[in-house]
N, C-alpha and C positions, 0 to 999 in steps of 0.2 A: 217169282222164284227167289229164294234167299241166296246170298253170296257167301261162299266159304273159301278161305285161304288155307292151303296146306303146303307142306314141304315135300318135294318129290325129286330126289337125286340131283340136288344142286339147283333146282328151280322152285319158284313159288307158283303153285297151281291155283287158278281161280275158277271155281265151279259155280255157275249161276250167272245171273245178269250182272254185268259190270260196265261202268262208263267207258266211253272211248277215250283214247289218248292218255291212258294210265302209263306211268313211267316204265318203259322197258317191256310192256306186255304185248305179246303177239298171240294171235289165235292159233290154237292147236286143233286142227280139224279131226285128227285121229281120235283124240280123247274128248272132243267137243268141249273144250275148256280154254282158258287163257293161261299163258305161262310167261313168267319174267325171270331173268337171272336172279338167284337168291340174294345177291348183294343189293338188289333194289327193294328188298322187303321194307325197310324203314321208309323209303320214298313212297312206296305203294300205300302203306298205312296212312301216311300224312295226306296223300292225295285223296284217299277215300274219306278220311275224316273231314277234310276241307270241303268235299263235295256233299257231305251229309249222308253218305251211304252207310247203311247198316250191314255189318258182315260178321261172320263167325271166324275167329282167328285160331287156326290149329297149327300154325307154322312152328311155333316154339312152345313147349310145355316144360318150363324150367323151374327147379326149386329155388327158393331164396337161400342164399348162403350167408352165414354169419361169420364174416372174416374180420380180423383185426391185425394190426401191425404195431410193432414197437418203435418203428421209425417215426421220428418227428421231422416233418419236411422242413427243409431250409426255405427261406423266403422266396428265392428264385424258383425252387421246385414247386412251391405252392402257387406262384404266379403262373407257371407253365400249366399246371394241372387245372387251374381255374379257367385259363384260356381254352383248354380242351373242353371242359364242361360247357362253357359259354357257346361253343361251336356245336352244341348238341351231342356231346360225347363222341365226336368224330373228328379226325384230323391227325396231323403229324406234329411232333415236337422235335426240333433240331437243337440238340444240347451237346456240349463238348464231351469228349472222352474223359471219364473221371468225374463227371458232374453228378452222377447218381441217376442214370436213366432207369435202372432197374427199380430203384426206390419209387420213382414216379409211377412206373407200371404197376407195382404192388399197391400203391395208394389208389390207383384207378380201380383195381379189382375190389379193394376194400370198400370204396365209396359206392360202387354199384351193387355189390353183394349178389352177383349173378355168376353162373358157371363161366369160366374164363379159359380160353385157349391162348397160350403164348407160343409164338412161332419164331424160331431162331435159325440162323444159317449154319451153325457148326456144332459138332458133338461137344466141343469144349463149352460153348454157351449153353447147350442142352444140360450139361452137368451142373454148370454154375447156377442156372435158373432153378433147376430142380432142388439143389441144395438150399438156395435162398428161400424158395416158396415153402419147402418142408420146414425150414427153421421158423418162418413167420406164421404159417397157417396151421391150425389144428384140424386139418382135413387131409385125407390121402391125396398124394400128388401123382397124377398120371404121367406117363412118359411114352411118347411115340418116336422111336428112333434109337440108334445105337444098339440094335438087337432086341429091343423091347417094344411091345405094343399093348400098353396098359392105359385104358381110358378111365378118367375120373372127372368129376365136375371141375376140378382145376387141373389142367394138363399142359405140359410143355412138349412141343413137337419140333422136329427139324423141318425146314422148308420141304425137303424131299419126302418125308413121311406124311406131312400135311397134304402135299400135292396128291399123293397116292390115295388118301382116304377122305379128302374134303367132301366129296359128294355123299359119302356114307355118314359122316359126323356133322354135316352142315347145319343140322337143326338142334344141336346139343349145347350150344354156347350163346350167351347173350353179349359177351365181350370177347373180342380177339385183339391181342397185342402183337404187333409185328416188330420184333427187335431187328435192328439194322434194316429198316424198312426199304432202303434203296434196292435191296435184293429182289423185292417183290416186282420190280420192273422187268425182270427176266421173263422171256416169252412164256415158259411153262408155269412159272410160279404165280403168274397173274391169276390163273384159274383157282388158286387157293382162295383168294379174296372173292372171286366171282361166285364160287359154289357155297360159301358160308352165308347163312342168313343173319348172323350176329348183327344187330343194329348198332351196337357200340363198337367203335374201331379206333385203335390207337397205334400210330406208327412212331417208332423211336429211332433216331439216327443222329450221327454227328455231321453227316454230309448228305443232305437230301437230294440235291440236284445231280442228275446223271448226264454225262456228256452226250449220250445218245438220245436225250430228250424223253426217256421213258418215265421220268418222274411225273409227267403229265398223266400217264395211265394210273399211277399211284394216287394222284389227286382225285381221280374219278372213283377209284375203288375204296380208298381209305379216307380221303379228305385232304385238303391242302395243308401246308404248314401253317399252324395257328399260333405258334410261338417259336421264336428263334433266339438263342443266346449264343454269342460268340466266345471264343477262348479269352479274348481280351476283356470281356465283361466280367469274368470271374477270376482272372489272374490277379494274384496278390492277396486275395481273401480266401476263396474256396479252391483255387488252383494256384500252383506255384507261378511266381513271376518267371519270365524266361527271356533268354537272348538267343538270337540266331546269328551264326557267324559263317560267312561263305569264304572258303579257302580255295583259291585257284591254283592248280598245278599244271605244269607243262607236260606234254608228251615227250618221251625220249626220242632221239633222232630216228631210231628204227620204227617206233610207233608212229611218228609223224609221217614217215614215208608210206607206211601201210595205210594210214588213215587217208592221206591225200590221194593215193592211188584209188582206193575204194570210193571215196567221195566223188572223184572225177568221173569214174565210170557211171555213177548214179546221176550226177548233174548233167553229164553229156547226153545221156539218154533222155532226160527230161527236156533238154533244149531241142533235141532232134524230134521228139514226139509231141512237142507243144503241150506238155502237161506242166502246170504251174505249181502243183502241190500247195494250194491255198486252202483246201478244205478236206474233210474226210472222204468226200466223194471222189476227189482227185486221186487219193491213195487207192480207193476201191477200183478206180479205172485202171490204175497201174497193175493191181493184182489181177484184174480181169484179163488184161492184155498178156500177162505173164503165162497164161494158159496156152497161148498160141504163138507168142513172139519170144524166141530165145533171148533176144536183147533185153526185153522187159524183165525176163526172169533173172538174167545176169545183173540187171540194175537193182532189183530187189535184194539179191544175195549180197551185192556190194554194199548196199545201205546197211544191211545187217552186220557185215564185217566192220564197217566204219563205226557203227554203234558199239560193237563189242570192244574195239580198240579204245575208244574214248571213255567208256564206262568202267573198263577193267584196267585202266592205266597203272603202270608200275609205280609211278610217283604218288598215286593215291594210296597204294598199299604202304609205301614208305612213310607217307605223312600220317597214316593211321597209326603206325608204330610210335611216332612222336606223340600223338594224342593219347594213346594208351599209357605211355610213360608219364605224361603230364597229369593224367587223371587216375593215378594209382589208387587213390582213396575213394573214388566215386563208383557208382553203379552204372554200367554202360551197356547200351544196346547198339550194335552195328547193323545197319540195314544195307542190303545190296539188291541188285536186280537179277543176279545170276547165281544159280546153285553152285556151279563150278567154283566161282570166286569164294563162296562161303567156305567150301572145304579147303581151298587154298589158304584162306585167312585162318581157318581153324588150325591147320597144321603149322603154319608159321608162328602164330601168336598163342597157340594152345588155348583157343577159345572154344567153349561148348557151342556146337552148331545145331540149329534147327532149320530144317527145310521141309518141303512137301514129302521128301523121302523118309523123314524121321517118323518112327512109329509113335502111336498115341502114348504108349507107356513110357517110351524114352523121352518124349517131349515133356510129359508130365513130371518125370523125374528131374529133368534139367531145370524146369521152371520152379519146382519145389526147392531144389538146392540153391537156385538163384534167390528165391524168397527167403530161405533160411540163412543166407550169407555165405554158404560154402563156395558159391560162384559169385563174382562181382561183375561179370561181363558175359555177353552172349552175342553171337553173330547169326543173322538170319537173312533169308531171301523172301521177303513179302509175307511170310507165314504169320508173323506177329502183328501185321498191320491192323487187324480187327478180329473180333470173334474169339479172342483168347484172353484169359485173365492174366495179364502180364504183371509180375511183381514190380514194385516201385523201382524206378531208375531215375537218375537225374541228369544223365548225359546221353544224347543220341548222336551217332555219327552216320550220316547218309552218304554212302559212297556212290550210289547210283539209284535211279528210279525213273518213273515215268514223269510226264509233265502234268500229271493229275493233281489238282488241288486237293481232291479227296484223300489220295495217298499221303500227301504231305501233312494234311491236318491230322490224319489218323496216327502217323508216326510221331508228330509233335505231341499228340495227346498221351503217348506212352510215357512221357517224362514229366507230366504236369501235376501229379499228385503232390499236394503240399507236404513239406517235411517239418519235423519238429523244430528245427533251427531256422526255418523260414528262408533257406538258401534258394538261389535262383537255379532254374533248370537251364540247360545249355544244349542247343542243337547245332552241330556242325554240318555244313553241306560242302562236300568236296567236288569241285567242278573242273574239268579239263579246259584250259583256256584255248581260245581260237579254234573251237570246234562247235558243232551243232548243239552240244550239251549246254552251252551258255543260254541258248534260246529255250531249251527244255527246262532248265532251272528257273528261268525268268517266268515261264508260264505257270509254274506251280506255286508262285509266291503271290 
């Protein structure tokens, strides 16, 4: 009996006699066939070829695409793309913000000449990729997301839309590009990669590793990091040279009193409950106890109060005023961790504000006016960390944030596009002294 491979709702179905121990294949008694998750398609073919098994392959029936680009890859982009090709057209590239990840993705599609799906995390990136692909390629560009469901041989989709339709469209692309691929580690989004049969897979990110360890799942579904370039590798030539300055400020007496009171409530509970807070599991244990123990709940709330005091300190706001005066001729992005603080700063310093509450239209208008020079400064709470085409800036002021290295790298990347005069970018970190924020700031460096 001959062996036939076909695509069936996110799986590869094997009808006929097939060898044992094929990657991912399990017997399906109901259909009297074998099945494997679609993402194992390339592995299946390789295993069958190595075993000398003859088979009919009906998984993908794709047209050849004649794609070209006007981009001339820089040497480091070519090196990255070559590393991906050498890995069998699978794997992830970790490249700094502003280094041209989109250009590398386009070059991969051109090189393979196969129907390509680009998956992105935000509507802003959906718009950017659609514009870029439409400008480069002389073929219709499909779009899944933002109110449209238009499928073409070259299509860009949000993670949400791709998740909803992956089993339906999983046999229509030979290459899938995951932009900001670290998002693929999310529990639901993993199914996108599992249900697609595309043998060629490219992940693009500035920060591959996830603190929850989910990057190991991405390595299985897309491939490991096959080439990595750091900010310092490109600074001075392809990215701006930069300086980082940490400024420590003190709490006001009233803030210090509130901070110490809240912090004592928190640490006293830890001492009494024998929780050491040395790992994420310790924190999860505290959260778990807060469901039944009022003292644990009060400890959690106290920790939050202490965090808000140290991160929203009045003297940070005062020092920001000094920095804005000092950099009147520069283009500045102010980052915070709290939406309320964004609006407070916006009102005090007349700064255009972008938060998660800002509509897409208003956000686009603010960034357009920033790009055109009508605005020279913007304040935001996390929204501009990634997934948004932020116009060039040369100064960033980080008033507060997490201890995440990813967040810090993304924020730094926002000011590293090289300028005509070769001036250095400058990132200020404002940290409250003698608080837990000193440790938070140390972790993200």
